[in-house]
Every structure is written in C-alpha cells, then in structure tokens.
N, C-alpha and C positions, 0 to 999 in steps of 0.2 A: 172653277176658280181662274180669275184672269191671270195673264202671264205676269204682269207687274206685281200682283199680290203674291203670286207664288215665289218671284224672285225675292221680295221683301222677307217673306217667312223663311226662305232658304238662308239668306244672309243673317237673320236673326238667330236661327238654330245653329248656323255655322260659327257664330261668334261665342255662343254659349259653350258649344263643344271645344272651341279653341282655348277659352278661358279655363274650362275644366280640365282639359288635358295638360295644359301648361302648370296649373295649380297642383294637379296630382303628381306630375313628374318632379316639379320643383320640391315639393313636400317630402318626397322619397329620395331625394338627391340623385336623380336619374341623369340622362344624357343633357337635359336642358341646363342643368348647372354647370356642366363642363363647357357647353357652348358659351353660356353667360360669361364664365370666368375667362374664356380665351378672347371673347370680343372686348370685354372690359379691359383686359391687360394690354391688347394690341392698341385700342384707341388711346390709352393713357400713354403708351410709349410714343405714339406718333403725334402728339399734341405739340402745337406751336403757339406762340403768344398771340399773334394776329388772329388765328382761327379761334382760339380761347375767348378772346375779346368778342368776336363776332357771336359765338354761342352763349356768351353772358347775356347779350342783348336778346338773342332769340328766346332763351328760357323765360324771359320777363313777360313774353306774350302768353305763357301759360299760367302766370300768377297775377302779378300786380296789374298788368294791363288788362288782362283777362277780366279781373274783377271790375276794374274801371268801366270796361265795355259793357258788363253785365248791368252795372248801375245806371249807365246811359240808356240802355235798352228798357230797363224797368222804368225809368222816368217817362220815356217816349210812350211806352205802352199805357201807363197811367194816364197821361195827357190825352192820348187818342181813345181812352176807354177801351182798349182792346184786351179784355179780361182773359180770354182764352190764351192769348200769347203771354200775357203776364203770368198766369198760372204756370204755364209750360216753362218760362224762363226761371220762375222760382224753384219749380221741381228740377230743373237742369242744373243751376248753380248750387242752390242749398241742398237739395235732395242728393244730388250727385256727389258733392263734397262729403256728405254724411256718409253715403254707402261706401266712398272710397276709404274713409276712416275705419269703418266696420271691417272691411276686407282687409285692410293693413293689420288691424289688430287680431284678426282671426288667424292670419298666416304667420305674423311676426317673423318676417324675413329680414335679416340684417342687411343693411346696405353695403355696397362694395368698400373695402378698405384699401387705402394706398398710404405709403409712407409720406408721400408729397402730394396730397390731393389738390386738385384744381378748384373744387368747391365741395361743401360740406351740406348736409341736410339731417334733419332730426326726424325721429319716429322711424317707422318701418318702411320697407321698400316695395312690397308687392300688393297691389299693383300700382303703377306710376300715377300719382295724382295730377301731375301736369299733363301727361298723355290722355288720361281719362277726361279730365275736365276740359281740355281743349277740343277733344272730340264731340263732347256734348254741347258745349256753349257755341263754339264756332259752327258746329253741324247745325244747331238750331238756327243760327243766324243766316246761314247759307239756305236753309229751308224756307226761312221767311223771305229772303231776297228772291228765291226761285219763284215763289208764289206771286210775288209783286211784279217781277220782271220776267215773263216766260219767253222772251226773245231768244232764239238759240244762241246768239253771240254772247248774250249777257249770261245765259245759263253755263255756257263753256268756261267763261271767264270766272264765274263765282265758283264753280266746281274746282277748276285749277287752282285758283288762288288759295281757296280754303284748304284743298288737299295739301298743297305745298307748305302752307303755314303750320298745319297739324303735324306733318311730318318733320319739319324743322324743329318744332317744339319737342317732340319725341326724341329726335337724334341728339338734340341738345343735352338732354338728361343723360344719354349714354356717353357722349363726348366728355362732359363734365365730371363723369364717374360717380354719379349720385343715384344711378339706377342700372340694372341689368337689362339686356335685351328682352328677357321674358317679361320683365316688369312693364316695359313699355308696350309690347305687343298685348299683354293681358289687359293694360289700360285701355288701349284702343278698343279691343273687343268688349270689355265691359262697358266702355264709353257709347258704342254703337247700340248696345242692348238697352241702356238707359235713355239714350236719345230717341229711340223708337217708342219707348214708354212715354216720354215728354210729348212727342207728336201725337200720340194716341190721346192723351189727356187734352190737348189743344182742340183736336176734332170733336172729342166728346163734349167739351164745353161749349164750343161753337155750335154744334148742333142742338144742345139743350138751349142755348140761348136765341137761337133762330127758330125754335119750335113755337108755334102759335099757342097762346093760352087757351085752355079748354073753356068752352062756353058754359055758362051756368044755366 
C-alpha cells in the first residue's frame, strides 16, 4: 500500500472512531457533556456585540452562501458536462444533508439553552449541520481546485483558506450558542467521512466514463 493511501485510510478510520467515541460518551452523559457545557457557558459570557456580528456573517457561509455556492458549482459542472463532479456534488450537498438529518434524529440531542441567546436554531444538535456541510462542500471544492491547479503555491493557498473558513464556520456555531463543542467536532469527523465517499464516487464515475466500450 502506498504511503498516501495509508494516510487516507488512517484519517478515514480515525474520523469514524472520533465520531463514535463522541456519540457514545455524549449519549451516556459522560465527560464530553461536562466539557461541552463549560465551553458553551464561557463563550456566551465572553460574547461582545462586534464579535457577535462577525460570527453572524461567518455562519452564513455554512448555510445560505454554501447552498448558493453548490448551485453555482452544479450549473458549471452541467455546462462543462463533468458528470463525475456533478454526481459527487449532489451526493455531497443532498446526501450529506440527508445524512445529517438522520444522525440528528437518531441522537436527539437538545441544543444549548440560555436565558438570553445570541441565536436560535430548530431541530436537534448532534452533529452540527453547518460543520458537516461546510467540511463536505468546501472540501469537495478544494479537491476540485487542487486537481486543476497543482502548483505548490496554489495548493497551499487553497488548503489554508479552506481550512480557515471551515474552522470559522464551526466556531461560529459554538460562539452563537446553537451547538456544543462535540457537535462541531462530530460534524467535522462525519463530514470528512462523507467527503471521502463523494470523492470515491467521482473517481468511480470518471473511470467508468473513460473506459473504452467493449468491441462487438
């Protein structure tokens, strides 16, 4: 097995393990819930109006702006007839959203509660849909850019900007008090696993489309 393949499999397995451990400890009310509550309370107490406005904007990149970006990407892939990328994108946005809904319904974790909330959100809390969705869609966009522009400088810029954006979106959910820390981490972990599946689907479709038709 090549080193790169080994690393990818290691990351994949570690993400599944992280999600499983967080879900298990959260469900039994273990130390994760104590850490979650402490972080949520401290962030809420430290909140200031200018920072809150900034994170109101940051969190949009994990919802409305993310959806708009996915639509633009879908139109582009249809125009270019890049069916492998289109399938991966649909699986990323639609499939990832469906999976997040199922996981939330499965664990039924209530969201943080404050007397004076900075923001409110409906449905359950675990895992974070913003964190999971941003990891999947922005991760897929980054992978597409890395394949098109393999230059070292571009690669470092894409990886750096994408990582910063995803982390900001995740932290915005903590700061605004609509998710716990473990919700966001679990969202990132589940997002990486689903992103890997989307990329695998892209490669599978690309190989199938590139395969020569059997001679009669």
